[in-house]
SEZA-967868 format. One record per residue: x negated, y, z of N, C-alpha, C, O in turn; residue number from 1. Coordinates in nm, 3 decimals, decimal comma, always signed. Layout:
{n_c1->X | n_c2->Y | n_c3->Z | ca_c1->X | ca_c2->Y | ca_c3->Z | c_c1->X | c_c2->Y | c_c3->Z | o_c1->X | o_c2->Y | o_c3->Z | n->NUM}
...
# end
This chain:
{n_c1->+0,692 | n_c2->-1,368 | n_c3->+2,412 | ca_c1->+0,601 | ca_c2->-1,299 | ca_c3->+2,324 | c_c1->+0,673 | c_c2->-1,267 | c_c3->+2,192 | o_c1->+0,742 | o_c2->-1,353 | o_c3->+2,137 | n->1}
{n_c1->+0,656 | n_c2->-1,145 | n_c3->+2,143 | ca_c1->+0,721 | ca_c2->-1,101 | ca_c3->+2,020 | c_c1->+0,638 | c_c2->-1,144 | c_c3->+1,899 | o_c1->+0,525 | o_c2->-1,098 | o_c3->+1,882 | n->2}
{n_c1->+0,692 | n_c2->-1,231 | n_c3->+1,816 | ca_c1->+0,620 | ca_c2->-1,278 | ca_c3->+1,698 | c_c1->+0,668 | c_c2->-1,209 | c_c3->+1,571 | o_c1->+0,627 | o_c2->-1,246 | o_c3->+1,461 | n->3}
{n_c1->+0,754 | n_c2->-1,107 | n_c3->+1,586 | ca_c1->+0,808 | ca_c2->-1,036 | ca_c3->+1,470 | c_c1->+0,727 | c_c2->-0,912 | c_c3->+1,432 | o_c1->+0,775 | o_c2->-0,828 | o_c3->+1,356 | n->4}
{n_c1->+0,606 | n_c2->-0,900 | n_c3->+1,484 | ca_c1->+0,523 | ca_c2->-0,784 | ca_c3->+1,455 | c_c1->+0,469 | c_c2->-0,796 | c_c3->+1,313 | o_c1->+0,411 | o_c2->-0,898 | o_c3->+1,276 | n->5}
{n_c1->+0,488 | n_c2->-0,688 | n_c3->+1,234 | ca_c1->+0,437 | ca_c2->-0,688 | ca_c3->+1,097 | c_c1->+0,291 | c_c2->-0,645 | c_c3->+1,099 | o_c1->+0,253 | o_c2->-0,559 | o_c3->+1,178 | n->6}
{n_c1->+0,209 | n_c2->-0,702 | n_c3->+1,014 | ca_c1->+0,068 | ca_c2->-0,662 | ca_c3->+1,009 | c_c1->+0,055 | c_c2->-0,518 | c_c3->+0,960 | o_c1->+0,140 | o_c2->-0,468 | o_c3->+0,888 | n->7}
{n_c1->-0,052 | n_c2->-0,452 | n_c3->+1,001 | ca_c1->-0,077 | ca_c2->-0,312 | ca_c3->+0,964 | c_c1->-0,119 | c_c2->-0,298 | c_c3->+0,819 | o_c1->-0,108 | o_c2->-0,189 | o_c3->+0,761 | n->8}
{n_c1->-0,166 | n_c2->-0,407 | n_c3->+0,759 | ca_c1->-0,211 | ca_c2->-0,400 | ca_c3->+0,620 | c_c1->-0,138 | c_c2->-0,503 | c_c3->+0,535 | o_c1->-0,085 | o_c2->-0,602 | o_c3->+0,584 | n->9}
{n_c1->-0,138 | n_c2->-0,474 | n_c3->+0,404 | ca_c1->-0,078 | ca_c2->-0,563 | ca_c3->+0,306 | c_c1->-0,185 | c_c2->-0,610 | c_c3->+0,209 | o_c1->-0,283 | o_c2->-0,540 | o_c3->+0,185 | n->10}
{n_c1->-0,166 | n_c2->-0,729 | n_c3->+0,154 | ca_c1->-0,250 | ca_c2->-0,774 | ca_c3->+0,043 | c_c1->-0,196 | c_c2->-0,707 | c_c3->-0,083 | o_c1->-0,082 | o_c2->-0,660 | o_c3->-0,085 | n->11}
{n_c1->-0,276 | n_c2->-0,702 | n_c3->-0,187 | ca_c1->-0,235 | ca_c2->-0,636 | ca_c3->-0,310 | c_c1->-0,104 | c_c2->-0,693 | c_c3->-0,366 | o_c1->-0,016 | o_c2->-0,616 | o_c3->-0,404 | n->12}
{n_c1->-0,088 | n_c2->-0,825 | n_c3->-0,373 | ca_c1->+0,040 | ca_c2->-0,878 | ca_c3->-0,424 | c_c1->+0,160 | c_c2->-0,834 | c_c3->-0,339 | o_c1->+0,268 | o_c2->-0,810 | o_c3->-0,393 | n->13}
{n_c1->+0,142 | n_c2->-0,823 | n_c3->-0,208 | ca_c1->+0,251 | ca_c2->-0,777 | ca_c3->-0,120 | c_c1->+0,282 | c_c2->-0,630 | c_c3->-0,146 | o_c1->+0,399 | o_c2->-0,591 | o_c3->-0,152 | n->14}
{n_c1->+0,178 | n_c2->-0,548 | n_c3->-0,161 | ca_c1->+0,198 | ca_c2->-0,406 | ca_c3->-0,190 | c_c1->+0,267 | c_c2->-0,388 | c_c3->-0,325 | o_c1->+0,355 | o_c2->-0,304 | o_c3->-0,341 | n->15}
{n_c1->+0,225 | n_c2->-0,468 | n_c3->-0,423 | ca_c1->+0,286 | ca_c2->-0,461 | ca_c3->-0,556 | c_c1->+0,434 | c_c2->-0,494 | c_c3->-0,549 | o_c1->+0,516 | o_c2->-0,427 | o_c3->-0,612 | n->16}
{n_c1->+0,469 | n_c2->-0,596 | n_c3->-0,474 | ca_c1->+0,610 | ca_c2->-0,635 | ca_c3->-0,461 | c_c1->+0,690 | c_c2->-0,523 | c_c3->-0,395 | o_c1->+0,802 | o_c2->-0,493 | o_c3->-0,437 | n->17}
{n_c1->+0,633 | n_c2->-0,460 | n_c3->-0,291 | ca_c1->+0,700 | ca_c2->-0,351 | ca_c3->-0,223 | c_c1->+0,723 | c_c2->-0,233 | c_c3->-0,318 | o_c1->+0,825 | o_c2->-0,166 | o_c3->-0,310 | n->18}
{n_c1->+0,627 | n_c2->-0,210 | n_c3->-0,407 | ca_c1->+0,637 | ca_c2->-0,100 | ca_c3->-0,502 | c_c1->+0,722 | c_c2->-0,135 | c_c3->-0,624 | o_c1->+0,766 | o_c2->-0,046 | o_c3->-0,697 | n->19}
{n_c1->+0,746 | n_c2->-0,263 | n_c3->-0,645 | ca_c1->+0,823 | ca_c2->-0,306 | ca_c3->-0,763 | c_c1->+0,740 | c_c2->-0,302 | c_c3->-0,890 | o_c1->+0,792 | o_c2->-0,279 | o_c3->-0,999 | n->20}
{n_c1->+0,609 | n_c2->-0,325 | n_c3->-0,875 | ca_c1->+0,519 | ca_c2->-0,328 | ca_c3->-0,991 | c_c1->+0,448 | c_c2->-0,462 | c_c3->-0,995 | o_c1->+0,455 | o_c2->-0,540 | o_c3->-0,900 | n->21}
{n_c1->+0,381 | n_c2->-0,489 | n_c3->-1,105 | ca_c1->+0,307 | ca_c2->-0,613 | ca_c3->-1,118 | c_c1->+0,176 | c_c2->-0,611 | c_c3->-1,039 | o_c1->+0,123 | o_c2->-0,504 | o_c3->-1,007 | n->22}
{n_c1->+0,127 | n_c2->-0,728 | n_c3->-1,008 | ca_c1->+0,003 | ca_c2->-0,743 | ca_c3->-0,934 | c_c1->-0,113 | c_c2->-0,678 | c_c3->-1,007 | o_c1->-0,194 | o_c2->-0,607 | o_c3->-0,947 | n->23}
{n_c1->-0,122 | n_c2->-0,701 | n_c3->-1,139 | ca_c1->-0,231 | ca_c2->-0,645 | ca_c3->-1,218 | c_c1->-0,226 | c_c2->-0,492 | c_c3->-1,218 | o_c1->-0,330 | o_c2->-0,426 | o_c3->-1,209 | n->24}
{n_c1->-0,106 | n_c2->-0,436 | n_c3->-1,228 | ca_c1->-0,091 | ca_c2->-0,291 | ca_c3->-1,224 | c_c1->-0,139 | c_c2->-0,236 | c_c3->-1,090 | o_c1->-0,205 | o_c2->-0,132 | o_c3->-1,085 | n->25}
{n_c1->-0,108 | n_c2->-0,306 | n_c3->-0,982 | ca_c1->-0,153 | ca_c2->-0,263 | ca_c3->-0,849 | c_c1->-0,306 | c_c2->-0,263 | c_c3->-0,842 | o_c1->-0,365 | o_c2->-0,170 | o_c3->-0,788 | n->26}
{n_c1->-0,370 | n_c2->-0,368 | n_c3->-0,897 | ca_c1->-0,516 | ca_c2->-0,372 | ca_c3->-0,897 | c_c1->-0,574 | c_c2->-0,258 | c_c3->-0,981 | o_c1->-0,677 | o_c2->-0,202 | o_c3->-0,945 | n->27}
{n_c1->-0,508 | n_c2->-0,224 | n_c3->-1,092 | ca_c1->-0,554 | ca_c2->-0,114 | ca_c3->-1,175 | c_c1->-0,542 | c_c2->+0,019 | c_c3->-1,101 | o_c1->-0,629 | o_c2->+0,105 | o_c3->-1,112 | n->28}
{n_c1->-0,434 | n_c2->+0,037 | n_c3->-1,025 | ca_c1->-0,417 | ca_c2->+0,158 | ca_c3->-0,946 | c_c1->-0,526 | c_c2->+0,170 | c_c3->-0,840 | o_c1->-0,577 | o_c2->+0,279 | o_c3->-0,814 | n->29}
{n_c1->-0,563 | n_c2->+0,058 | n_c3->-0,780 | ca_c1->-0,672 | ca_c2->+0,058 | ca_c3->-0,681 | c_c1->-0,802 | c_c2->+0,100 | c_c3->-0,749 | o_c1->-0,876 | o_c2->+0,183 | o_c3->-0,696 | n->30}
{n_c1->-0,830 | n_c2->+0,044 | n_c3->-0,865 | ca_c1->-0,954 | ca_c2->+0,074 | ca_c3->-0,937 | c_c1->-0,962 | c_c2->+0,223 | c_c3->-0,973 | o_c1->-1,071 | o_c2->+0,280 | o_c3->-0,975 | n->31}
{n_c1->-0,847 | n_c2->+0,285 | n_c3->-1,000 | ca_c1->-0,843 | ca_c2->+0,428 | ca_c3->-1,034 | c_c1->-0,831 | c_c2->+0,517 | c_c3->-0,911 | o_c1->-0,832 | o_c2->+0,640 | o_c3->-0,922 | n->32}
{n_c1->-0,820 | n_c2->+0,457 | n_c3->-0,793 | ca_c1->-0,807 | ca_c2->+0,534 | ca_c3->-0,670 | c_c1->-0,670 | c_c2->+0,597 | c_c3->-0,653 | o_c1->-0,655 | o_c2->+0,698 | o_c3->-0,585 | n->33}
{n_c1->-0,569 | n_c2->+0,537 | n_c3->-0,713 | ca_c1->-0,434 | ca_c2->+0,593 | ca_c3->-0,712 | c_c1->-0,335 | c_c2->+0,518 | c_c3->-0,623 | o_c1->-0,217 | o_c2->+0,553 | o_c3->-0,619 | n->34}
{n_c1->-0,382 | n_c2->+0,416 | n_c3->-0,554 | ca_c1->-0,292 | ca_c2->+0,344 | ca_c3->-0,463 | c_c1->-0,320 | c_c2->+0,392 | c_c3->-0,321 | o_c1->-0,426 | o_c2->+0,362 | o_c3->-0,266 | n->35}
{n_c1->-0,226 | n_c2->+0,467 | n_c3->-0,261 | ca_c1->-0,250 | ca_c2->+0,524 | ca_c3->-0,129 | c_c1->-0,276 | c_c2->+0,416 | c_c3->-0,024 | o_c1->-0,209 | o_c2->+0,313 | o_c3->-0,021 | n->36}
{n_c1->-0,373 | n_c2->+0,442 | n_c3->+0,059 | ca_c1->-0,402 | ca_c2->+0,352 | ca_c3->+0,170 | c_c1->-0,481 | c_c2->+0,228 | c_c3->+0,134 | o_c1->-0,499 | o_c2->+0,140 | o_c3->+0,219 | n->37}
{n_c1->-0,530 | n_c2->+0,219 | n_c3->+0,011 | ca_c1->-0,607 | ca_c2->+0,101 | ca_c3->-0,031 | c_c1->-0,752 | c_c2->+0,114 | c_c3->+0,014 | o_c1->-0,815 | o_c2->+0,218 | o_c3->-0,007 | n->38}
{n_c1->-0,804 | n_c2->+0,008 | n_c3->+0,075 | ca_c1->-0,941 | ca_c2->+0,006 | ca_c3->+0,123 | c_c1->-1,005 | c_c2->-0,128 | c_c3->+0,090 | o_c1->-0,941 | o_c2->-0,232 | o_c3->+0,099 | n->39}
{n_c1->-1,129 | n_c2->-0,124 | n_c3->+0,053 | ca_c1->-1,203 | ca_c2->-0,247 | ca_c3->+0,027 | c_c1->-1,276 | c_c2->-0,286 | c_c3->+0,154 | o_c1->-1,352 | o_c2->-0,206 | o_c3->+0,211 | n->40}
{n_c1->-1,253 | n_c2->-0,408 | n_c3->+0,198 | ca_c1->-1,322 | ca_c2->-0,464 | ca_c3->+0,315 | c_c1->-1,403 | c_c2->-0,583 | c_c3->+0,266 | o_c1->-1,353 | o_c2->-0,695 | o_c3->+0,257 | n->41}
{n_c1->-1,529 | n_c2->-0,556 | n_c3->+0,233 | ca_c1->-1,610 | ca_c2->-0,661 | ca_c3->+0,170 | c_c1->-1,554 | c_c2->-0,687 | c_c3->+0,032 | o_c1->-1,544 | o_c2->-0,595 | o_c3->-0,049 | n->42}
{n_c1->-1,517 | n_c2->-0,811 | n_c3->+0,004 | ca_c1->-1,458 | ca_c2->-0,846 | ca_c3->-0,126 | c_c1->-1,307 | c_c2->-0,836 | c_c3->-0,127 | o_c1->-1,242 | o_c2->-0,851 | o_c3->-0,230 | n->43}
{n_c1->-1,251 | n_c2->-0,811 | n_c3->-0,009 | ca_c1->-1,105 | ca_c2->-0,808 | ca_c3->+0,003 | c_c1->-1,053 | c_c2->-0,664 | c_c3->-0,004 | o_c1->-1,118 | o_c2->-0,572 | o_c3->+0,045 | n->44}
{n_c1->-0,938 | n_c2->-0,646 | n_c3->-0,066 | ca_c1->-0,873 | ca_c2->-0,516 | ca_c3->-0,071 | c_c1->-0,746 | c_c2->-0,525 | c_c3->+0,013 | o_c1->-0,664 | o_c2->-0,616 | o_c3->-0,004 | n->45}
{n_c1->-0,731 | n_c2->-0,429 | n_c3->+0,105 | ca_c1->-0,610 | ca_c2->-0,423 | ca_c3->+0,186 | c_c1->-0,547 | c_c2->-0,285 | c_c3->+0,167 | o_c1->-0,615 | o_c2->-0,188 | o_c3->+0,134 | n->46}
{n_c1->-0,417 | n_c2->-0,279 | n_c3->+0,189 | ca_c1->-0,343 | ca_c2->-0,154 | ca_c3->+0,175 | c_c1->-0,274 | c_c2->-0,126 | c_c3->+0,308 | o_c1->-0,205 | o_c2->-0,212 | o_c3->+0,362 | n->47}
{n_c1->-0,294 | n_c2->-0,006 | n_c3->+0,359 | ca_c1->-0,229 | ca_c2->+0,034 | ca_c3->+0,483 | c_c1->-0,078 | c_c2->+0,040 | c_c3->+0,461 | o_c1->-0,030 | o_c2->+0,111 | o_c3->+0,373 | n->48}
{n_c1->-0,007 | n_c2->-0,036 | n_c3->+0,540 | ca_c1->+0,140 | ca_c2->-0,038 | ca_c3->+0,530 | c_c1->+0,196 | c_c2->+0,102 | c_c3->+0,554 | o_c1->+0,284 | o_c2->+0,148 | o_c3->+0,481 | n->49}
{n_c1->+0,144 | n_c2->+0,170 | n_c3->+0,657 | ca_c1->+0,193 | ca_c2->+0,304 | ca_c3->+0,691 | c_c1->+0,166 | c_c2->+0,403 | c_c3->+0,579 | o_c1->+0,254 | o_c2->+0,481 | o_c3->+0,542 | n->50}
{n_c1->+0,045 | n_c2->+0,402 | n_c3->+0,524 | ca_c1->+0,012 | ca_c2->+0,496 | ca_c3->+0,415 | c_c1->+0,101 | c_c2->+0,472 | c_c3->+0,294 | o_c1->+0,147 | o_c2->+0,567 | o_c3->+0,231 | n->51}
{n_c1->+0,126 | n_c2->+0,347 | n_c3->+0,263 | ca_c1->+0,209 | ca_c2->+0,315 | ca_c3->+0,147 | c_c1->+0,355 | c_c2->+0,357 | c_c3->+0,170 | o_c1->+0,418 | o_c2->+0,414 | o_c3->+0,081 | n->52}
{n_c1->+0,407 | n_c2->+0,330 | n_c3->+0,289 | ca_c1->+0,544 | ca_c2->+0,368 | ca_c3->+0,319 | c_c1->+0,559 | c_c2->+0,520 | c_c3->+0,325 | o_c1->+0,660 | o_c2->+0,575 | o_c3->+0,280 | n->53}
{n_c1->+0,458 | n_c2->+0,590 | n_c3->+0,380 | ca_c1->+0,461 | ca_c2->+0,737 | ca_c3->+0,382 | c_c1->+0,462 | c_c2->+0,791 | c_c3->+0,240 | o_c1->+0,533 | o_c2->+0,887 | o_c3->+0,210 | n->54}
{n_c1->+0,382 | n_c2->+0,731 | n_c3->+0,152 | ca_c1->+0,378 | ca_c2->+0,773 | ca_c3->+0,012 | c_c1->+0,515 | c_c2->+0,754 | c_c3->-0,053 | o_c1->+0,562 | o_c2->+0,841 | o_c3->-0,127 | n->55}
{n_c1->+0,578 | n_c2->+0,642 | n_c3->-0,025 | ca_c1->+0,710 | ca_c2->+0,614 | ca_c3->-0,085 | c_c1->+0,818 | c_c2->+0,706 | c_c3->-0,033 | o_c1->+0,915 | o_c2->+0,736 | o_c3->-0,103 | n->56}
{n_c1->+0,802 | n_c2->+0,752 | n_c3->+0,091 | ca_c1->+0,899 | ca_c2->+0,845 | ca_c3->+0,149 | c_c1->+0,889 | c_c2->+0,983 | c_c3->+0,087 | o_c1->+0,984 | o_c2->+1,062 | o_c3->+0,095 | n->57}
{n_c1->+0,775 | n_c2->+1,014 | n_c3->+0,026 | ca_c1->+0,757 | ca_c2->+1,143 | ca_c3->-0,039 | c_c1->+0,730 | c_c2->+1,254 | c_c3->+0,059 | o_c1->+0,719 | o_c2->+1,230 | o_c3->+0,179 | n->58}
{n_c1->+0,719 | n_c2->+1,375 | n_c3->+0,007 | ca_c1->+0,691 | ca_c2->+1,488 | ca_c3->+0,096 | c_c1->+0,806 | c_c2->+1,512 | c_c3->+0,193 | o_c1->+0,923 | o_c2->+1,493 | o_c3->+0,160 | n->59}
{n_c1->+0,770 | n_c2->+1,554 | n_c3->+0,314 | ca_c1->+0,872 | ca_c2->+1,578 | ca_c3->+0,415 | c_c1->+0,929 | c_c2->+1,720 | c_c3->+0,406 | o_c1->+1,038 | o_c2->+1,746 | o_c3->+0,455 | n->60}
{n_c1->+0,854 | n_c2->+1,810 | n_c3->+0,344 | ca_c1->+0,901 | ca_c2->+1,948 | ca_c3->+0,330 | c_c1->+0,923 | c_c2->+1,980 | c_c3->+0,183 | o_c1->+0,845 | o_c2->+1,938 | o_c3->+0,097 | n->61}
{n_c1->+1,026 | n_c2->+2,053 | n_c3->+0,155 | ca_c1->+1,053 | ca_c2->+2,097 | ca_c3->+0,020 | c_c1->+0,970 | c_c2->+2,220 | c_c3->-0,010 | o_c1->+0,955 | o_c2->+2,307 | o_c3->+0,076 | n->62}
{n_c1->+0,916 | n_c2->+2,230 | n_c3->-0,131 | ca_c1->+0,840 | ca_c2->+2,350 | ca_c3->-0,166 | c_c1->+0,931 | c_c2->+2,473 | c_c3->-0,167 | o_c1->+1,047 | o_c2->+2,465 | o_c3->-0,207 | n->63}
{n_c1->+0,876 | n_c2->+2,584 | n_c3->-0,124 | ca_c1->+0,953 | ca_c2->+2,708 | ca_c3->-0,119 | c_c1->+0,932 | c_c2->+2,790 | c_c3->-0,244 | o_c1->+0,990 | o_c2->+2,898 | o_c3->-0,257 | n->64}
# end
């Protein structure tokens, strides 16, 4: 069995570390709706790993 599978979502502190920002800044971005892939599940906030990585990769096409 493969135990190296990464979860599909990140906690805010994990997303902040990936972005190289502070935890509080990440929470502020969520509050402003500026953290891609962030969703509130009850009292918990999770961030889609794929959405965050896609955001960090930037646009795939150059503007013409």
